[in-house]
C-alpha positions as CSV (number, residue, x, y, z in Angstrom):
1,M,86.0,5.9,3.6
2,A,88.9,5.4,5.9
3,W,92.2,6.8,4.7
4,A,95.8,6.0,5.3
5,L,98.8,8.1,4.1
6,A,102.5,7.3,4.2
7,G,104.8,9.5,2.2
8,S,103.6,9.3,-1.4
9,R,101.6,6.2,-0.8
10,Y,97.9,6.4,-0.1
11,R,95.0,4.0,0.6
12,G,91.3,4.3,1.2
13,E,88.7,1.7,2.1
14,G,85.0,1.9,2.5
15,W,81.6,0.6,1.4
16,F,79.6,1.9,-1.5
17,R,76.0,1.3,-2.4
18,S,74.5,2.5,-5.7
19,L,71.0,3.8,-5.7
20,R,70.1,4.2,-9.4
21,L,69.8,1.8,-12.4
22,L,72.1,-1.0,-11.2
23,E,71.4,-1.4,-7.5
24,Q,74.3,-3.2,-5.7
25,E,76.7,-2.7,-2.9
26,G,80.2,-3.8,-1.8
27,P,83.6,-2.7,-0.6
28,V,85.4,0.1,-2.5
29,R,89.2,0.6,-2.4
30,L,91.5,3.3,-3.6
31,E,95.2,2.9,-3.4
32,G,98.3,4.3,-5.1
33,E,101.6,5.9,-5.0
34,G,102.4,9.2,-6.6
35,T,100.5,9.3,-10.0
36,R,99.9,5.5,-10.0
37,V,96.4,4.8,-8.7
38,A,93.9,1.9,-8.6
39,L,90.2,2.1,-7.7
40,S,88.0,-1.0,-7.3
41,W,84.4,-1.7,-6.3
42,E,83.9,-5.4,-5.4
43,A,80.1,-5.8,-6.0
44,P,78.2,-8.4,-8.1
45,L,79.3,-6.3,-11.1
46,A,82.9,-5.5,-10.0
47,L,84.4,-2.4,-11.5
48,R,88.1,-1.4,-11.6
49,A,90.0,1.5,-12.9
50,W,93.8,2.1,-12.7
51,Y,96.4,4.4,-14.1
52,E,100.0,3.3,-14.7
53,G,101.1,5.7,-17.4
54,A,97.7,5.1,-19.2
55,W,94.2,4.5,-18.0
56,H,92.7,1.0,-17.9
57,L,89.1,0.1,-17.1
58,A,87.5,-3.3,-16.3
59,A,84.1,-4.7,-15.5
60,K,83.4,-8.3,-14.5
61,G,80.3,-10.0,-13.2
62,E,76.6,-9.8,-13.7
63,G,73.7,-7.5,-12.9
64,E,70.4,-6.2,-14.0
65,A,69.4,-2.7,-14.9
66,E,66.1,-1.4,-16.3
67,G,64.9,-5.0,-16.9
68,V,68.0,-6.1,-18.8
69,A,70.1,-8.8,-17.2
70,F,73.7,-8.8,-18.3
71,R,77.0,-10.6,-17.9
72,V,80.3,-8.8,-18.4
73,D,84.0,-9.7,-18.5
74,L,85.5,-6.7,-20.4
75,T,88.8,-4.7,-20.1
76,W,89.8,-1.6,-21.9
77,G,93.2,0.1,-22.1
78,P,95.8,1.4,-24.5
79,E,95.8,-2.0,-26.3
80,G,92.0,-1.7,-26.9
81,Y,89.1,-3.9,-25.7
82,R,89.4,-7.5,-24.5
83,G,86.7,-9.8,-23.3
84,G,83.0,-9.6,-24.0
85,F,79.5,-9.0,-22.6
86,G,76.0,-10.2,-23.2
87,G,72.5,-9.2,-22.2
88,R,69.0,-10.5,-22.1
89,G,65.8,-8.6,-21.6
90,T,62.6,-7.5,-23.3
91,G,63.5,-7.3,-27.0
92,L,67.2,-7.9,-26.4
93,S,69.3,-11.1,-26.6
């Protein structure tokens, strides 16, 4: 990951490849200022986490793990869950 720092601002960029369960790869970014931070992984199943006084998590895209194909568009934060997900595989629909 390549890093850049300027006062209380920070940024990191790189490439991440998962090796277990959900095999995918894509660019990963971390940026923030002070205690505000955002982390994202832009892969087929994009993942994002950010903190702005409270934690928020999001997943969007599709993938396959352990023979189960799934599609996700889900966000979680202080207001609760939004969005949905679905999966299809042996014995699951």
